[in-house]
N, C-alpha and C positions, 0 to 999 in steps of 0.2 A: 462911290464915296472916296474920301481921302485915304482911308485905311486900305482899300483895295489896291491903290497905287503904291503906297509906302511900305506896307507890310510884306516884305519879301521873306523867304525862308530863313534868312540870317538875321532878321530884325529881332531886337530883344523881346518884343511883344508878339512875335510870330506864334508861339504856342497857344496864345489866347484867341487867335483869329477865328477858330471854328468851334468855340465853346457854345454848346447849346444844352439846355435842360440839365444844368449842373445843380445838384442839391446845395442849398446854402449851408447846410450843416457840414458839408465837405470842405468848406472854406475856413472853419473854425481852427484857430491855432496855426494858420499858415500865412505867408506873406503874399499869396497870390492875389488877394483882393486889392492890395495896394498897387500891384502892377496893373490890374484891370482899371482901377481908378485913374492911374497916370495915363494909360492909353486912351481912356475916355476924355480926359482933360486935353489931350493933344489932338482930339478929333479923329482918332484912328478906329474907334469902335464905339458902339452904343450899348449900354447895359440896360436890361429890362428885367423886372422881377414879376413873377406871377405865381398864383396859387395853383397847384397841380396835384391831381391824384397820383399817388405812387402806383406802379404796375400792379401791386397786390390789391390795390383799392381799399386797403385797411385804414390808412391814415393820410392826412394832408401834409404837404411839405412846401416850403417856399423854394422856388426854382429860379435860377439865374439863367437868362438867355442873352446872348450877345447879338445885337443887331436885328432882333426880331420884335414884332409887335407883341406887347404883353397880352396874354390870354386872361382877361379879367372877368369873363362871364361866369366862371365856375361858382364863385361865392354867391353871385346874384341868383343863379338858378336854385341854389340850396335854400336861400333865405326867403324867397318869394312865397312859397306855400305857407310859411309861418305868419305872413302878414295878411293873407287874403281870407275872405269868408267864402263859404261854399254855397250860399243861397243863389238862386238864379233870377232874381228880380233885376230890373233895369238899373235901379239905384245902386244896388250892391255891386253889380258889374262895373258901373261907372266909378264907384269908390275903389274897387279893386284895380282898375286901370290907373287911377290917380296914385294909389299906394305903390303900384309898380313903377310909375314914373318917378316918384319921390325917392324910392329905394334905389333905383338905378342912378339917379343924380347924386344922391348922398354917397354911394359907393364910388362912382367914377370921378367925381369932382373933389371929394373931401377925404373919405376914409382910405382908399387905396393909395393915393399920392402921399398921404401922411405916413402910412405904413411903410411905403417904399423909402421915404426920407429917413425914417427911424432905423430901418434895416441897413441902409447905407452907412449911417453914423455908427451903429453898433458893430458892423463888420469891419469898418475902418479902425475902430477902437481895438477890437480883438486882434487885428493884423498888426497894429502898432505894438501891442503888448507882446505878441510873438517875436517881433524884431527885438524889442528890449530884452526879452528873456534869452534869445540867442546870443546877443551881444554880451549880456551878463555872464552866460556860461563860458563864452570864449575868454572873457577877461578873467574869470575865476581860474580857468585852466592855465592861462599865462602867468598869473600871479602865484599860483601854487607850485610852479616848477622851481626847482633849485637852480641857482645861478651856475653858469658854466665856469668851472675852475680854470684859472690861467696858470701855466707852468712857471 
């Protein structure tokens, strides 16, 4: 890929070259996501989001992976038992197969891409707010200082 050739150790986006399985919540209040978006727009890396079980297994979290295929089968495997019936007739099994196909298509084509778009927009908004807040703090400090007296 282009990023492998361009991203040297001294490139401004080099710190993001090996980002994998980064919790989306760790990006709140930082400008890192704006850097990731800029690097993606330049074709240097690819951002993918997926739902992932945390190591404790207690809760779900959205995870950011750079340059990896999104792991989108996790929600599918959790929702499928809720949609199926447990009878063993041929008709019920055929309907269960159809329900599985419809659920898979709804998740892959509609729900997960929409969630990824919304997550991108929200993370970009939060990162821009962080930049605005940092600039406002710097301006407040500069304006609050007394002028230098001239002799």
